[in-house]
Backbone as XML, in Angstrom:
<?xml version="1.0"?>
<chain id="A" units="angstrom">
  <residue number="1" name="MET">
    <atom name="N" x="112.625" y="103.454" z="93.840"/>
    <atom name="CA" x="111.526" y="103.429" z="94.585"/>
    <atom name="C" x="110.721" y="102.405" z="95.352"/>
  </residue>
  <residue number="2" name="ARG">
    <atom name="N" x="109.929" y="103.400" z="96.316"/>
    <atom name="CA" x="109.341" y="102.627" z="97.010"/>
    <atom name="C" x="107.573" y="102.391" z="97.212"/>
  </residue>
  <residue number="3" name="ASN">
    <atom name="N" x="106.855" y="101.415" z="97.875"/>
    <atom name="CA" x="105.358" y="101.813" z="97.399"/>
    <atom name="C" x="105.018" y="102.033" z="96.139"/>
  </residue>
  <residue number="4" name="LEU">
    <atom name="N" x="105.358" y="101.404" z="95.070"/>
    <atom name="CA" x="105.039" y="101.687" z="93.624"/>
    <atom name="C" x="103.848" y="100.443" z="93.719"/>
  </residue>
  <residue number="5" name="ARG">
    <atom name="N" x="102.687" y="101.751" z="93.308"/>
    <atom name="CA" x="100.989" y="101.903" z="93.035"/>
    <atom name="C" x="100.972" y="101.610" z="91.102"/>
  </residue>
  <residue number="6" name="PHE">
    <atom name="N" x="99.660" y="100.921" z="91.018"/>
    <atom name="CA" x="99.731" y="101.443" z="89.722"/>
    <atom name="C" x="97.583" y="101.819" z="89.417"/>
  </residue>
  <residue number="7" name="ASN">
    <atom name="N" x="96.515" y="102.150" z="88.960"/>
    <atom name="CA" x="95.386" y="101.807" z="89.270"/>
    <atom name="C" x="95.131" y="102.690" z="87.476"/>
  </residue>
  <residue number="8" name="ILE">
    <atom name="N" x="94.329" y="101.496" z="86.561"/>
    <atom name="CA" x="93.852" y="101.856" z="85.771"/>
    <atom name="C" x="93.091" y="102.826" z="85.980"/>
  </residue>
  <residue number="9" name="PHE">
    <atom name="N" x="92.767" y="103.248" z="84.840"/>
    <atom name="CA" x="91.543" y="104.600" z="84.776"/>
    <atom name="C" x="90.511" y="103.845" z="83.578"/>
  </residue>
  <residue number="10" name="GLU">
    <atom name="N" x="89.445" y="102.852" z="84.275"/>
    <atom name="CA" x="88.425" y="102.389" z="83.543"/>
    <atom name="C" x="87.839" y="103.476" z="82.271"/>
  </residue>
  <residue number="11" name="ASP">
    <atom name="N" x="86.833" y="104.308" z="82.876"/>
    <atom name="CA" x="86.301" y="105.019" z="82.561"/>
    <atom name="C" x="87.124" y="107.011" z="82.449"/>
  </residue>
  <residue number="12" name="CYS">
    <atom name="N" x="87.898" y="106.857" z="81.462"/>
    <atom name="CA" x="88.943" y="107.607" z="81.271"/>
    <atom name="C" x="87.885" y="109.218" z="79.923"/>
  </residue>
  <residue number="13" name="GLY">
    <atom name="N" x="87.006" y="108.411" z="79.431"/>
    <atom name="CA" x="86.877" y="109.081" z="77.896"/>
    <atom name="C" x="87.354" y="108.433" z="76.866"/>
  </residue>
  <residue number="14" name="GLN">
    <atom name="N" x="88.494" y="107.891" z="76.828"/>
    <atom name="CA" x="88.994" y="107.660" z="75.873"/>
    <atom name="C" x="88.946" y="105.641" z="74.850"/>
  </residue>
  <residue number="15" name="PRO">
    <atom name="N" x="88.389" y="105.533" z="74.013"/>
    <atom name="CA" x="88.290" y="103.893" z="73.517"/>
    <atom name="C" x="89.376" y="103.627" z="74.017"/>
  </residue>
  <residue number="16" name="ARG">
    <atom name="N" x="88.917" y="101.790" z="74.627"/>
    <atom name="CA" x="89.788" y="101.283" z="75.027"/>
    <atom name="C" x="90.637" y="100.377" z="74.221"/>
  </residue>
  <residue number="17" name="GLU">
    <atom name="N" x="89.973" y="100.458" z="72.724"/>
    <atom name="CA" x="90.527" y="100.151" z="71.429"/>
    <atom name="C" x="92.376" y="100.566" z="71.902"/>
  </residue>
  <residue number="18" name="SER">
    <atom name="N" x="92.442" y="101.948" z="71.721"/>
    <atom name="CA" x="93.011" y="102.679" z="71.487"/>
    <atom name="C" x="94.298" y="103.215" z="72.695"/>
  </residue>
  <residue number="19" name="ARG">
    <atom name="N" x="93.304" y="103.191" z="73.631"/>
    <atom name="CA" x="94.627" y="104.302" z="74.806"/>
    <atom name="C" x="94.273" y="103.530" z="76.181"/>
  </residue>
  <residue number="20" name="ILE">
    <atom name="N" x="95.556" y="103.724" z="77.174"/>
    <atom name="CA" x="95.000" y="102.986" z="78.709"/>
    <atom name="C" x="95.774" y="103.847" z="79.154"/>
  </residue>
  <residue number="21" name="LEU">
    <atom name="N" x="94.790" y="105.005" z="79.939"/>
    <atom name="CA" x="95.423" y="105.722" z="81.033"/>
    <atom name="C" x="95.306" y="104.894" z="82.783"/>
  </residue>
  <residue number="22" name="MET">
    <atom name="N" x="96.482" y="105.313" z="83.319"/>
    <atom name="CA" x="96.983" y="105.010" z="84.710"/>
    <atom name="C" x="97.649" y="105.588" z="85.250"/>
  </residue>
  <residue number="23" name="PHE">
    <atom name="N" x="97.338" y="105.278" z="87.020"/>
    <atom name="CA" x="97.876" y="106.495" z="87.571"/>
    <atom name="C" x="98.973" y="106.206" z="87.747"/>
  </residue>
  <residue number="24" name="TYR">
    <atom name="N" x="99.676" y="106.655" z="88.894"/>
    <atom name="CA" x="101.138" y="105.822" z="89.177"/>
    <atom name="C" x="101.754" y="106.631" z="90.618"/>
  </residue>
  <residue number="25" name="SER">
    <atom name="N" x="101.865" y="105.797" z="91.521"/>
    <atom name="CA" x="102.441" y="106.790" z="92.976"/>
    <atom name="C" x="103.331" y="105.877" z="93.551"/>
  </residue>
  <residue number="26" name="PHE">
    <atom name="N" x="104.469" y="106.623" z="94.204"/>
    <atom name="CA" x="105.452" y="105.936" z="94.836"/>
    <atom name="C" x="106.123" y="106.674" z="95.637"/>
  </residue>
  <residue number="27" name="ASP">
    <atom name="N" x="106.933" y="106.827" z="96.379"/>
    <atom name="CA" x="107.675" y="107.129" z="96.991"/>
    <atom name="C" x="109.712" y="106.916" z="96.980"/>
  </residue>
  <residue number="28" name="THR">
    <atom name="N" x="109.574" y="108.260" z="97.315"/>
    <atom name="CA" x="111.339" y="107.734" z="96.262"/>
    <atom name="C" x="112.256" y="107.797" z="98.280"/>
  </residue>
  <residue number="29" name="ASP">
    <atom name="N" x="113.808" y="107.763" z="97.429"/>
    <atom name="CA" x="113.938" y="106.856" z="98.472"/>
    <atom name="C" x="114.508" y="107.591" z="99.517"/>
  </residue>
  <residue number="30" name="ASP">
    <atom name="N" x="114.471" y="109.129" z="99.185"/>
    <atom name="CA" x="114.302" y="110.151" z="100.228"/>
    <atom name="C" x="113.347" y="110.163" z="100.676"/>
  </residue>
  <residue number="31" name="GLN">
    <atom name="N" x="111.859" y="109.271" z="100.844"/>
    <atom name="CA" x="110.617" y="109.103" z="100.958"/>
    <atom name="C" x="110.015" y="110.917" z="100.691"/>
  </residue>
  <residue number="32" name="LEU">
    <atom name="N" x="109.666" y="111.248" z="99.557"/>
    <atom name="CA" x="108.902" y="112.338" z="99.186"/>
    <atom name="C" x="108.103" y="111.565" z="97.905"/>
  </residue>
  <residue number="33" name="PRO">
    <atom name="N" x="107.010" y="111.765" z="98.252"/>
    <atom name="CA" x="105.587" y="111.157" z="97.313"/>
    <atom name="C" x="105.703" y="111.678" z="96.229"/>
  </residue>
  <residue number="34" name="ARG">
    <atom name="N" x="105.426" y="110.582" z="95.247"/>
    <atom name="CA" x="105.332" y="110.867" z="94.037"/>
    <atom name="C" x="104.156" y="110.350" z="93.299"/>
  </residue>
  <residue number="35" name="SER">
    <atom name="N" x="103.500" y="111.352" z="92.148"/>
    <atom name="CA" x="103.029" y="110.682" z="91.032"/>
    <atom name="C" x="102.405" y="111.191" z="89.952"/>
  </residue>
  <residue number="36" name="GLY">
    <atom name="N" x="101.316" y="110.646" z="89.262"/>
    <atom name="CA" x="101.361" y="111.378" z="88.519"/>
    <atom name="C" x="99.685" y="110.124" z="86.924"/>
  </residue>
  <residue number="37" name="ILE">
    <atom name="N" x="100.280" y="110.282" z="85.453"/>
    <atom name="CA" x="99.475" y="109.541" z="84.915"/>
    <atom name="C" x="100.517" y="109.283" z="84.074"/>
  </residue>
  <residue number="38" name="LEU">
    <atom name="N" x="99.823" y="107.789" z="83.541"/>
    <atom name="CA" x="100.905" y="107.606" z="82.135"/>
    <atom name="C" x="100.055" y="107.073" z="81.109"/>
  </residue>
  <residue number="39" name="HIS">
    <atom name="N" x="99.812" y="107.537" z="79.824"/>
    <atom name="CA" x="99.114" y="106.928" z="79.046"/>
    <atom name="C" x="99.848" y="106.353" z="77.881"/>
  </residue>
  <residue number="40" name="TYR">
    <atom name="N" x="98.986" y="104.849" z="77.727"/>
    <atom name="CA" x="99.555" y="104.292" z="76.688"/>
    <atom name="C" x="98.948" y="103.843" z="75.889"/>
  </residue>
  <residue number="41" name="ASN">
    <atom name="N" x="99.269" y="103.998" z="74.333"/>
    <atom name="CA" x="98.959" y="103.939" z="73.744"/>
    <atom name="C" x="98.888" y="102.545" z="72.920"/>
  </residue>
  <residue number="42" name="LEU">
    <atom name="N" x="97.655" y="101.983" z="72.706"/>
    <atom name="CA" x="97.706" y="99.950" z="72.712"/>
    <atom name="C" x="98.328" y="100.288" z="71.026"/>
  </residue>
  <residue number="43" name="LYS">
    <atom name="N" x="97.794" y="100.948" z="70.108"/>
    <atom name="CA" x="97.802" y="100.684" z="68.442"/>
    <atom name="C" x="99.831" y="100.844" z="68.410"/>
  </residue>
  <residue number="44" name="GLU">
    <atom name="N" x="100.848" y="101.709" z="68.762"/>
    <atom name="CA" x="101.576" y="102.366" z="68.730"/>
    <atom name="C" x="102.575" y="101.418" z="69.669"/>
  </residue>
  <residue number="45" name="GLN">
    <atom name="N" x="101.613" y="100.874" z="70.576"/>
    <atom name="CA" x="102.452" y="99.776" z="71.982"/>
    <atom name="C" x="103.500" y="100.624" z="72.690"/>
  </residue>
  <residue number="46" name="ARG">
    <atom name="N" x="103.624" y="102.210" z="73.483"/>
    <atom name="CA" x="103.992" y="102.851" z="74.057"/>
    <atom name="C" x="103.509" y="103.878" z="74.630"/>
  </residue>
  <residue number="47" name="PHE">
    <atom name="N" x="103.972" y="104.610" z="75.582"/>
    <atom name="CA" x="103.751" y="105.783" z="75.948"/>
    <atom name="C" x="103.962" y="106.351" z="75.843"/>
  </residue>
  <residue number="48" name="LEU">
    <atom name="N" x="102.771" y="107.388" z="75.872"/>
    <atom name="CA" x="102.588" y="108.832" z="75.503"/>
    <atom name="C" x="103.277" y="110.268" z="76.218"/>
  </residue>
  <residue number="49" name="GLY">
    <atom name="N" x="103.722" y="110.812" z="75.527"/>
    <atom name="CA" x="103.626" y="112.210" z="76.356"/>
    <atom name="C" x="105.344" y="112.540" z="76.662"/>
  </residue>
  <residue number="50" name="PRO">
    <atom name="N" x="105.474" y="113.008" z="78.290"/>
    <atom name="CA" x="106.940" y="113.152" z="78.412"/>
    <atom name="C" x="107.838" y="112.106" z="78.580"/>
  </residue>
  <residue number="51" name="ARG">
    <atom name="N" x="108.870" y="112.443" z="78.670"/>
    <atom name="CA" x="109.936" y="110.827" z="78.787"/>
    <atom name="C" x="109.743" y="111.034" z="80.082"/>
  </residue>
  <residue number="52" name="HIS">
    <atom name="N" x="109.605" y="109.285" z="81.003"/>
    <atom name="CA" x="109.822" y="108.835" z="81.975"/>
    <atom name="C" x="110.640" y="108.069" z="82.428"/>
  </residue>
  <residue number="53" name="ASP">
    <atom name="N" x="110.760" y="108.046" z="83.730"/>
    <atom name="CA" x="111.946" y="107.102" z="83.699"/>
    <atom name="C" x="111.665" y="105.360" z="83.765"/>
  </residue>
  <residue number="54" name="ALA">
    <atom name="N" x="113.001" y="104.856" z="83.217"/>
    <atom name="CA" x="112.917" y="103.244" z="82.257"/>
    <atom name="C" x="112.114" y="102.431" z="83.558"/>
  </residue>
  <residue number="55" name="ALA">
    <atom name="N" x="112.850" y="102.957" z="84.435"/>
    <atom name="CA" x="112.231" y="101.130" z="86.069"/>
    <atom name="C" x="110.762" y="101.566" z="85.720"/>
  </residue>
  <residue number="56" name="LEU">
    <atom name="N" x="110.211" y="102.979" z="86.054"/>
    <atom name="CA" x="108.966" y="103.447" z="86.107"/>
    <atom name="C" x="107.772" y="102.887" z="85.123"/>
  </residue>
  <residue number="57" name="THR">
    <atom name="N" x="108.605" y="103.003" z="83.477"/>
    <atom name="CA" x="108.108" y="102.260" z="82.279"/>
    <atom name="C" x="108.087" y="100.856" z="82.318"/>
  </residue>
  <residue number="58" name="ALA">
    <atom name="N" x="108.774" y="100.111" z="82.684"/>
    <atom name="CA" x="109.405" y="98.904" z="82.670"/>
    <atom name="C" x="107.873" y="97.779" z="83.728"/>
  </residue>
  <residue number="59" name="ALA">
    <atom name="N" x="108.160" y="98.970" z="85.006"/>
    <atom name="CA" x="107.136" y="98.627" z="85.952"/>
    <atom name="C" x="105.611" y="98.583" z="85.330"/>
  </residue>
  <residue number="60" name="ALA">
    <atom name="N" x="105.560" y="99.729" z="84.559"/>
    <atom name="CA" x="104.091" y="99.772" z="84.526"/>
    <atom name="C" x="103.886" y="99.343" z="83.218"/>
  </residue>
  <residue number="61" name="LEU">
    <atom name="N" x="104.730" y="98.599" z="82.495"/>
    <atom name="CA" x="104.257" y="97.222" z="81.444"/>
    <atom name="C" x="103.978" y="95.925" z="82.132"/>
  </residue>
  <residue number="62" name="ASP">
    <atom name="N" x="104.844" y="95.883" z="82.912"/>
    <atom name="CA" x="104.258" y="94.249" z="83.528"/>
    <atom name="C" x="103.466" y="94.192" z="84.547"/>
  </residue>
  <residue number="63" name="PHE">
    <atom name="N" x="102.513" y="95.883" z="85.232"/>
    <atom name="CA" x="102.054" y="95.747" z="85.758"/>
    <atom name="C" x="100.142" y="95.161" z="84.666"/>
  </residue>
  <residue number="64" name="LEU">
    <atom name="N" x="100.605" y="96.208" z="83.268"/>
    <atom name="CA" x="99.961" y="96.389" z="82.401"/>
    <atom name="C" x="99.625" y="94.609" z="81.702"/>
  </residue>
  <residue number="65" name="THR">
    <atom name="N" x="100.772" y="93.953" z="81.432"/>
    <atom name="CA" x="100.466" y="92.318" z="81.228"/>
    <atom name="C" x="100.237" y="91.589" z="82.133"/>
  </residue>
  <residue number="66" name="ARG">
    <atom name="N" x="100.587" y="91.811" z="83.702"/>
    <atom name="CA" x="100.127" y="91.003" z="84.698"/>
    <atom name="C" x="98.767" y="91.253" z="84.464"/>
  </residue>
  <residue number="67" name="ALA">
    <atom name="N" x="98.200" y="92.579" z="84.336"/>
    <atom name="CA" x="96.610" y="92.573" z="84.099"/>
    <atom name="C" x="95.924" y="91.886" z="83.242"/>
  </residue>
  <residue number="68" name="GLY">
    <atom name="N" x="96.634" y="91.915" z="82.285"/>
    <atom name="CA" x="95.886" y="90.553" z="81.191"/>
    <atom name="C" x="95.285" y="91.993" z="79.538"/>
  </residue>
  <residue number="69" name="ARG">
    <atom name="N" x="96.051" y="93.512" z="80.225"/>
    <atom name="CA" x="95.849" y="94.718" z="79.021"/>
    <atom name="C" x="96.378" y="94.281" z="78.057"/>
  </residue>
  <residue number="70" name="ILE">
    <atom name="N" x="97.618" y="94.473" z="78.265"/>
    <atom name="CA" x="98.482" y="94.362" z="76.945"/>
    <atom name="C" x="99.484" y="92.910" z="77.165"/>
  </residue>
  <residue number="71" name="VAL">
    <atom name="N" x="100.261" y="92.735" z="75.810"/>
    <atom name="CA" x="100.411" y="90.923" z="74.938"/>
    <atom name="C" x="101.886" y="91.801" z="75.132"/>
  </residue>
  <residue number="72" name="GLN">
    <atom name="N" x="103.173" y="91.778" z="75.862"/>
    <atom name="CA" x="104.322" y="92.422" z="75.138"/>
    <atom name="C" x="105.200" y="91.338" z="74.715"/>
  </residue>
  <residue number="73" name="THR">
    <atom name="N" x="105.273" y="91.926" z="72.958"/>
    <atom name="CA" x="106.098" y="91.120" z="72.386"/>
    <atom name="C" x="107.266" y="91.719" z="72.127"/>
  </residue>
  <residue number="74" name="ALA">
    <atom name="N" x="108.120" y="90.236" z="71.751"/>
    <atom name="CA" x="110.079" y="90.651" z="71.798"/>
    <atom name="C" x="110.289" y="91.855" z="70.339"/>
  </residue>
  <residue number="75" name="PRO">
    <atom name="N" x="111.270" y="92.874" z="71.050"/>
    <atom name="CA" x="111.351" y="93.630" z="70.154"/>
    <atom name="C" x="112.372" y="92.963" z="69.122"/>
  </residue>
</chain>
């Protein structure tokens, strides 16, 4: 993944206490653009929906932690 970027949808219509919706985009190693939306459930502390690449979700968790939106706990 190259040029990985995340943005949080602040006014997504979902209660901020329950879910974070975030947009991601990146270029593949073959320089193909990819983008999508991740749904993070705060109560369950996990991403909802289809399974995503482990590197993408790890980077997304790091982004949310650095942005102060979640506090990661040890398993």
